[in-house]
C-alpha positions as a Markdown table, in Angstrom:
| # | Residue | x | y | z |
|---|---|---|---|---|
| 1 | Met | 39.5 | 67.7 | 49.2 |
| 2 | Leu | 40.5 | 67.0 | 52.7 |
| 3 | Glu | 41.5 | 70.3 | 54.2 |
| 4 | Ala | 44.9 | 71.0 | 55.7 |
| 5 | Leu | 46.3 | 67.5 | 54.9 |
| 6 | Thr | 50.0 | 66.7 | 55.5 |
| 7 | Leu | 51.2 | 63.5 | 54.0 |
| 8 | Val | 54.3 | 61.9 | 55.5 |
| 9 | Val | 56.5 | 60.1 | 53.0 |
| 10 | Pro | 59.2 | 57.9 | 54.6 |
| 11 | Cys | 62.3 | 57.8 | 52.4 |
| 12 | Tyr | 65.1 | 55.3 | 52.7 |
| 13 | Asn | 67.6 | 55.2 | 49.9 |
| 14 | Glu | 65.1 | 56.7 | 47.4 |
| 15 | Ala | 67.5 | 59.0 | 45.6 |
| 16 | Lys | 67.3 | 57.2 | 42.3 |
| 17 | Arg | 63.6 | 56.6 | 42.2 |
| 18 | Phe | 62.1 | 59.7 | 44.0 |
| 19 | Asp | 59.7 | 61.1 | 41.4 |
| 20 | Ala | 59.7 | 64.8 | 42.0 |
| 21 | Ala | 57.5 | 65.4 | 38.9 |
| 22 | Lys | 54.6 | 63.3 | 40.3 |
| 23 | Phe | 54.8 | 64.9 | 43.7 |
| 24 | Ser | 54.8 | 68.3 | 42.1 |
| 25 | Glu | 51.7 | 67.3 | 40.0 |
| 26 | Ala | 49.9 | 66.4 | 43.2 |
| 27 | Leu | 50.8 | 69.6 | 44.9 |
| 28 | Ala | 49.4 | 71.5 | 41.9 |
| 29 | Arg | 46.2 | 69.4 | 41.8 |
| 30 | Phe | 45.4 | 69.5 | 45.5 |
| 31 | Pro | 45.8 | 73.0 | 47.0 |
| 32 | Gly | 45.3 | 71.9 | 50.6 |
| 33 | Leu | 48.1 | 69.3 | 50.4 |
| 34 | Gln | 51.5 | 69.5 | 52.1 |
| 35 | Leu | 54.2 | 67.0 | 52.2 |
| 36 | Leu | 56.7 | 66.0 | 55.0 |
| 37 | Leu | 59.5 | 63.9 | 53.5 |
| 38 | Val | 61.3 | 61.9 | 56.2 |
| 39 | Asn | 64.9 | 60.8 | 55.4 |
| 40 | Asp | 65.3 | 57.6 | 57.4 |
| 41 | Gly | 69.0 | 57.6 | 57.8 |
| 42 | Ser | 69.6 | 56.9 | 54.1 |
| 43 | Ser | 73.1 | 56.0 | 52.9 |
| 44 | Asp | 72.7 | 57.5 | 49.4 |
| 45 | Ala | 71.8 | 61.0 | 48.3 |
| 46 | Thr | 68.2 | 60.9 | 49.4 |
| 47 | Ala | 68.7 | 63.8 | 51.9 |
| 48 | Ser | 70.0 | 66.2 | 49.2 |
| 49 | Val | 67.4 | 65.1 | 46.7 |
| 50 | Ile | 64.4 | 65.7 | 49.0 |
| 51 | Glu | 65.9 | 68.9 | 50.4 |
| 52 | Ala | 66.3 | 70.3 | 46.9 |
| 53 | Phe | 62.7 | 69.4 | 46.1 |
| 54 | Ala | 61.5 | 71.1 | 49.3 |
| 55 | Ser | 63.5 | 74.2 | 48.5 |
| 56 | Ile | 61.4 | 74.9 | 45.4 |
| 57 | Ser | 58.0 | 74.0 | 46.9 |
| 58 | Ala | 57.1 | 77.5 | 48.2 |
| 59 | Gly | 56.9 | 76.1 | 51.8 |
| 60 | Arg | 54.5 | 73.2 | 51.0 |
| 61 | Val | 57.2 | 70.6 | 51.4 |
| 62 | Arg | 59.2 | 70.1 | 54.5 |
| 63 | Thr | 61.9 | 67.5 | 55.4 |
| 64 | Leu | 62.7 | 65.6 | 58.5 |
| 65 | Ser | 66.0 | 63.8 | 58.8 |
| 66 | Leu | 66.7 | 60.9 | 61.2 |
| 67 | Ala | 70.4 | 60.5 | 62.0 |
| 68 | Gln | 70.2 | 56.7 | 61.8 |
| 69 | Asn | 68.1 | 54.3 | 59.9 |
| 70 | Arg | 65.2 | 53.5 | 62.3 |
| 71 | Gly | 62.9 | 51.6 | 59.9 |
| 72 | Lys | 59.6 | 52.7 | 58.3 |
| 73 | Ala | 57.5 | 52.3 | 61.5 |
| 74 | Glu | 59.6 | 54.9 | 63.4 |
| 75 | Ala | 60.0 | 57.2 | 60.4 |
| 76 | Val | 56.2 | 57.3 | 60.0 |
| 77 | Arg | 55.6 | 57.7 | 63.7 |
| 78 | Arg | 58.0 | 60.6 | 64.0 |
| 79 | Gly | 56.7 | 62.1 | 60.8 |
| 80 | Leu | 53.1 | 62.0 | 61.9 |
| 81 | Gln | 54.0 | 63.6 | 65.2 |
| 82 | Ala | 55.8 | 66.4 | 63.4 |
| 83 | Ala | 52.9 | 66.9 | 61.0 |
| 84 | Met | 50.5 | 67.2 | 63.9 |
| 85 | Asp | 52.8 | 69.7 | 65.7 |
| 86 | Gly | 52.8 | 71.7 | 62.4 |
| 87 | Gly | 49.0 | 72.2 | 62.7 |
| 88 | Ala | 47.7 | 69.8 | 60.1 |
| 89 | Ala | 44.0 | 69.0 | 60.5 |
| 90 | Trp | 44.5 | 65.7 | 58.7 |
| 91 | Val | 47.7 | 63.6 | 58.5 |
| 92 | Gly | 48.7 | 60.5 | 56.7 |
| 93 | Phe | 51.4 | 58.5 | 55.2 |
| 94 | Trp | 52.1 | 57.4 | 51.6 |
| 95 | Asp | 54.8 | 55.1 | 50.2 |
| 96 | Ala | 57.6 | 57.0 | 48.4 |
| 97 | Asp | 57.5 | 54.6 | 45.5 |
| 98 | Leu | 53.9 | 55.8 | 44.7 |
| 99 | Ala | 52.6 | 52.3 | 44.4 |
| 100 | Thr | 49.3 | 54.1 | 45.3 |
| 101 | Pro | 49.1 | 57.0 | 42.8 |
| 102 | Leu | 48.7 | 60.4 | 44.5 |
| 103 | Gly | 45.6 | 60.9 | 42.4 |
| 104 | Ala | 43.9 | 58.5 | 44.8 |
| 105 | Leu | 43.5 | 61.5 | 47.2 |
| 106 | Thr | 40.4 | 62.3 | 45.2 |
| 107 | Glu | 38.9 | 58.9 | 46.3 |
| 108 | Phe | 40.0 | 59.5 | 49.9 |
| 109 | Ser | 38.4 | 62.9 | 49.9 |
| 110 | Ala | 35.1 | 61.6 | 48.5 |
| 111 | Ala | 35.1 | 58.8 | 51.1 |
| 112 | Ala | 35.5 | 61.4 | 53.9 |
| 113 | Ser | 32.6 | 63.4 | 52.5 |
| 114 | Arg | 30.4 | 60.3 | 52.3 |
| 115 | His | 31.1 | 59.1 | 55.8 |
| 116 | Asp | 30.4 | 61.8 | 58.3 |
| 117 | Gly | 32.5 | 61.3 | 61.4 |
| 118 | Ala | 35.2 | 59.3 | 59.7 |
| 119 | Arg | 38.5 | 59.6 | 61.6 |
| 120 | Ala | 40.7 | 57.2 | 59.6 |
| 121 | Leu | 40.8 | 56.4 | 55.9 |
| 122 | Ile | 42.9 | 53.5 | 54.6 |
| 123 | Gly | 43.5 | 52.4 | 51.1 |
| 124 | Ser | 42.3 | 49.0 | 50.2 |
| 125 | Arg | 43.7 | 47.0 | 47.2 |
| 126 | Val | 40.6 | 45.1 | 46.1 |
| 127 | Arg | 41.0 | 43.3 | 42.8 |
| 128 | Leu | 37.8 | 44.0 | 40.8 |
| 129 | Leu | 37.1 | 44.3 | 37.1 |
| 130 | Gly | 37.5 | 47.9 | 36.0 |
| 131 | Arg | 40.3 | 48.6 | 38.5 |
| 132 | Glu | 44.0 | 48.4 | 37.9 |
| 133 | Ile | 45.4 | 46.5 | 40.9 |
| 134 | Asp | 48.6 | 45.0 | 39.8 |
| 135 | Arg | 50.0 | 42.7 | 42.5 |
| 136 | Asn | 52.6 | 39.9 | 42.3 |
| 137 | Pro | 50.4 | 36.7 | 42.5 |
| 138 | Val | 52.4 | 35.1 | 45.3 |
| 139 | Arg | 52.6 | 38.3 | 47.4 |
| 140 | His | 48.9 | 38.8 | 46.7 |
| 141 | Leu | 48.0 | 35.3 | 48.0 |
| 142 | Leu | 50.3 | 35.7 | 51.1 |
| 143 | Gly | 48.8 | 39.2 | 51.6 |
| 144 | Arg | 45.3 | 37.8 | 51.6 |
| 145 | Ile | 46.2 | 35.2 | 54.2 |
| 146 | Phe | 47.9 | 37.8 | 56.4 |
| 147 | Ala | 45.0 | 40.2 | 56.0 |
| 148 | Thr | 42.5 | 37.6 | 57.2 |
| 149 | Ala | 44.7 | 36.8 | 60.2 |
| 150 | Ala | 45.1 | 40.6 | 61.0 |
| 151 | Ser | 41.3 | 41.0 | 60.8 |
| 152 | Val | 40.8 | 38.2 | 63.3 |
| 153 | Thr | 43.5 | 39.6 | 65.6 |
| 154 | Leu | 41.9 | 43.0 | 65.6 |
| 155 | Asp | 38.4 | 41.6 | 65.7 |
| 156 | Leu | 37.6 | 44.1 | 63.0 |
| 157 | Pro | 36.4 | 43.4 | 59.4 |
| 158 | Val | 39.4 | 45.1 | 57.7 |
| 159 | Tyr | 40.1 | 43.9 | 54.2 |
| 160 | Asp | 43.6 | 45.3 | 53.8 |
| 161 | Thr | 45.7 | 46.5 | 56.7 |
| 162 | Gln | 49.0 | 46.8 | 54.8 |
| 163 | Cys | 48.3 | 49.2 | 51.9 |
| 164 | Gly | 50.9 | 52.1 | 52.3 |
| 165 | Ala | 48.3 | 54.9 | 51.9 |
| 166 | Lys | 46.5 | 55.9 | 55.1 |
| 167 | Ile | 45.0 | 59.2 | 56.3 |
| 168 | Phe | 43.9 | 60.1 | 59.9 |
| 169 | Leu | 42.1 | 63.0 | 61.7 |
| 170 | Ala | 44.8 | 64.8 | 63.7 |
| 171 | Asp | 43.1 | 64.5 | 67.1 |
| 172 | Glu | 44.2 | 63.5 | 70.6 |
| 173 | Thr | 43.4 | 59.8 | 70.1 |
| 174 | Leu | 45.9 | 59.7 | 67.2 |
| 175 | Arg | 48.4 | 61.6 | 69.3 |
| 176 | Gly | 48.1 | 59.1 | 72.1 |
| 177 | Ala | 48.4 | 56.2 | 69.7 |
| 178 | Leu | 51.7 | 57.7 | 68.5 |
| 179 | Gln | 53.2 | 58.4 | 71.9 |
| 180 | Glu | 55.3 | 55.3 | 72.2 |
| 181 | Pro | 57.4 | 53.7 | 69.5 |
| 182 | Phe | 55.8 | 50.7 | 67.7 |
| 183 | Gly | 56.8 | 47.3 | 68.9 |
| 184 | Ser | 56.3 | 45.9 | 65.4 |
| 185 | Arg | 58.8 | 46.6 | 62.6 |
| 186 | Trp | 57.0 | 45.0 | 59.8 |
| 187 | Ile | 53.3 | 45.4 | 60.6 |
| 188 | Phe | 53.1 | 48.7 | 62.5 |
| 189 | Asp | 49.9 | 49.5 | 60.5 |
| 190 | Val | 48.1 | 46.7 | 62.4 |
| 191 | Glu | 49.5 | 47.9 | 65.7 |
| 192 | Leu | 48.5 | 51.5 | 65.0 |
| 193 | Leu | 44.9 | 50.4 | 64.2 |
| 194 | Gln | 44.9 | 48.4 | 67.4 |
| 195 | Arg | 46.0 | 51.4 | 69.4 |
| 196 | Leu | 43.4 | 53.6 | 67.7 |
| 197 | Asp | 40.6 | 51.1 | 68.3 |
| 198 | Ala | 41.5 | 50.9 | 72.0 |
| 199 | Gly | 41.7 | 54.7 | 72.2 |
| 200 | Trp | 38.3 | 55.3 | 70.6 |
| 201 | Leu | 36.7 | 52.7 | 72.8 |
| 202 | Arg | 38.2 | 54.3 | 75.9 |
| 203 | Thr | 37.2 | 57.9 | 75.0 |
| 204 | Thr | 34.0 | 57.5 | 73.1 |
| 205 | Gly | 32.7 | 54.0 | 74.0 |
| 206 | Arg | 32.7 | 53.1 | 70.3 |
| 207 | Arg | 35.1 | 50.8 | 68.4 |
| 208 | Ala | 37.0 | 51.5 | 65.2 |
| 209 | Thr | 34.0 | 50.3 | 63.1 |
| 210 | Ala | 32.4 | 53.7 | 63.8 |
| 211 | Tyr | 35.4 | 55.7 | 62.6 |
| 212 | Leu | 37.5 | 53.6 | 60.2 |
| 213 | Val | 36.7 | 53.7 | 56.5 |
| 214 | Glu | 38.4 | 51.6 | 53.8 |
| 215 | Val | 38.8 | 53.3 | 50.4 |
| 216 | Pro | 38.9 | 50.8 | 47.5 |
| 217 | Leu | 41.7 | 52.0 | 45.2 |
| 218 | Leu | 41.1 | 52.4 | 41.5 |
| 219 | Ala | 44.8 | 51.7 | 40.8 |
| 220 | Trp | 47.8 | 50.2 | 42.6 |
| 221 | Gln | 51.0 | 48.7 | 41.3 |
| 222 | Asp | 53.7 | 46.5 | 42.6 |
| 223 | Val | 56.8 | 48.7 | 42.1 |
| 224 | Lys | 60.1 | 47.1 | 41.1 |
| 225 | Gly | 62.7 | 47.4 | 43.8 |
| 226 | Ser | 60.3 | 47.1 | 46.8 |
| 227 | Ser | 62.1 | 46.0 | 49.9 |
| 228 | Val | 59.3 | 43.6 | 50.9 |
| 229 | Arg | 60.2 | 39.9 | 50.6 |
| 230 | Val | 58.3 | 36.6 | 51.1 |
| 231 | Gly | 60.2 | 36.0 | 54.2 |
| 232 | Asp | 58.9 | 39.2 | 55.7 |
| 233 | Phe | 55.4 | 37.6 | 55.9 |
| 234 | Val | 56.9 | 35.0 | 58.3 |
| 235 | Arg | 58.2 | 37.7 | 60.5 |
| 236 | Ala | 54.9 | 39.6 | 60.2 |
| 237 | Gly | 53.1 | 36.5 | 61.5 |
| 238 | Ala | 55.3 | 36.4 | 64.6 |
| 239 | Glu | 54.6 | 40.1 | 65.2 |
| 240 | Leu | 50.9 | 39.6 | 64.7 |
| 241 | Ala | 50.9 | 37.0 | 67.5 |
| 242 | Val | 52.5 | 39.5 | 69.8 |
| 243 | Ile | 49.8 | 42.1 | 69.0 |
| 244 | Arg | 47.1 | 39.5 | 69.6 |
| 245 | Ser | 48.7 | 38.7 | 73.0 |
| 246 | Arg | 48.8 | 42.3 | 74.0 |
| 247 | Arg | 45.2 | 42.9 | 72.9 |
| 248 | Ser | 43.9 | 39.9 | 74.9 |
| 249 | Arg | 45.5 | 41.4 | 78.0 |
């Protein structure tokens, strides 16, 4: 298991679907795991729900509350910074709807063991026989088109930039990549990878291909109630163009 791992879970109006039982199961299964639940200015009872859960966690669950809704990108950025300040050796973020089951941490840990020197592990939703990757067909098609465009933009052979399960080594390169708010609201994952790639190249002379490992997931499920819509892919394309422009400069 990845030692001293803190997962940031951004929560916006999750009061009705926050699955405390599944998070509790993960805490029992992975002794080195801690959670940081970020309430992103929710208008429902999310704050009280996650605070109640944290109160019975024996200190392994903390909460962070943003006064106003800032969006997933800022909630994740602030959460990762707080996790690093708390002394975590590894930090990451995970979608509150658990589209990626927390059991996938076993696969992430195995990948870290296999790849000495890995500094970033990202979930990858590869549809293969024997795996349970349940994605809406239209969103899957649009996602594959976007993933190809993102790979070209980053000049990195990344299969899936948008899976909501990612883990990073808590080092100074990551801290530098989180210093400024993301310019992208919808595809901050791509912007974060671009910042890390630039940081590694600057400090070690090596690009992200030396440190980034994709972890093919055994299971992933489109969860009903997801806030992502087809129109978001259009906005994501515009943001991708901005990232490409910045990278070229």
